[in-house]
N, C-alpha and C positions, 0 to 999 in steps of 0.2 A: 553585560558586554556582550556585543556582536561579536560572530564568530569570523575573524580573521580571510575564509576563503569566499568569494564571490558566488553566490548562490544562481545569477545569472544562466535561467536555461538556453538552451540549444533555438533556434528558428521553430516555431508553431506550437512550443508548448505552453502553456499558460498554467499559471496559479490556484489549485485546487483549495476550497475554504476546508479551513481546515475545522473540524466532527467532531470537538471532543476533545479532551485535556490529552491523549494519547498522540496524536495529531499535530497539535496546539505543539507541544514540544519536542517533538521528532519530526518536525516538517523542518520547511515548506515541500510537496508534492506539487509535483505537475502533468500535465494531460494533452493528450495531441491526438489527434486522429489524421490517418495518413488517407490520402486519395481513394485507396481500396478498403476504407471504410475502416481497418484494424487500425484498435487505441492502443495509444502504450502511456506509460504510465512514465515519470522521474524524479530523481533525486539525485540532489548534489549532496556529495559527504562533505559534510561540515565538523568540525572537530566534535561537537558536542555529541556526534551517532559512532564513533570507537569506541571500543575497549582497552582495555589497559594493555592491550600488544600492540597500540596503534594503527588496529583496522575495523574495519565496519563489523559490530556488533552482533551476530548472529541473530538476536533476537530482532532485530529492526528491521533485518533481510528479511525475515520469516515474516513479519508483520507487514511488509512491505507486497512480500510476494501475494501473501494471502489477501490485504486488499484490494488489489487489482484481480486474483482471482473471483470474489466476490463482486466486483464489476461486475465481470464476464458474465457472471451466471444473472447476475439481476438485467444485463441490455437482452441477453437472449429470453430469460423467461418473465422480463418485463413485471418481477416483483423484487420487491427487497427480500432479502438473506441473511442467513448466521452461519460461521463454520462448524460443521459434525467432526469434519475427522480433514487434518492439514498432513500430508507428506512431504518435506521436504531432503533433497542433498547438495550438500553443500559441495562445490567444485572447487571456486579460489575464495576468491578474498576483494573487499574494495580497500581505495586508502584515501588520504584525505584530501577532496580536488577535484577523484571523479565522480563522472555523469553516469549514474545506473541507469538503468532503463528496465522496466517491463515488458515483457510483453505476455497475455493469459488470452484463452481462450476457453465457449462454453463448449462439454463434450456430448452438451445431452441432458434433457431435465424430462421433469415429467409435474405430474402434479402438486407432488411434495418435495422433490428432492430437487440438485443439477450437479452435475457434474464437470469441475475445469482443469485444465492445465495450463502452466506456465512457463515462464523462465526469468528468470534476473540476467544482464550482461553489460558488461562494461564494451569500452571500445578496444580493448585488448581482448578479452575472454567470456564466458561463459561463469557467471557466480552463482548460481543459483537452479535448480529445477524442481518441479513440483508440482502437486496433484493435490484438491480436495472435495468436498463433499459439504455440498449444504441447502441447508432446511427453508425454504419455501417460505415466507410469512404472506400471512391471509392478505388477500388485497385492502387497500384503508384499514389498515393497521396503522395507528397513530403511533408515532413516536412517543416516548416516555422518556419527559426531563428531568434531570434528580435536580436537587440545591447544591448550590456549590458549598464545596467541603470547610467549614469555617476553621477548620484545622491548616488550611492550605492558604496562605497570603494569595497567592497570585489565580485561584482557582475562577475561573469566569464562565464558563464553560461549561454543560456535562461530559461526564464522561463516556469514552466509544462503548 
């Protein structure tokens, strides 16, 4: 059953492809590059994103920021990466229908790790801030895909 909230993003945002079960079930996520080169991620809050209190689940917000931070590290270092540590501070919450954006910046990297910081915000206020440390994967490392889980009837893509 589709969510009863429109997912239409603001102008300039394009849908990102789902990259595994998590983003398939918790998206769609969007991206836009501003004129100054800043990359923004966006998410329309749908009913499936809510917790029992009717606000966006904190785990979804954390994962959304983590993905934005990792993308910033990847763009700066030119290598895929995985999260080593992530620290977040919740400032507020999101509601159904809200458009939430993520901005993230790589603050530095060497041959093994990258550091990034960022925030999530809505039209009215900041929602979450955070910083992460990411292990840079060796160049050319192939992605390994997992076979679909036979216990999950809708499992069609590898997990994140």
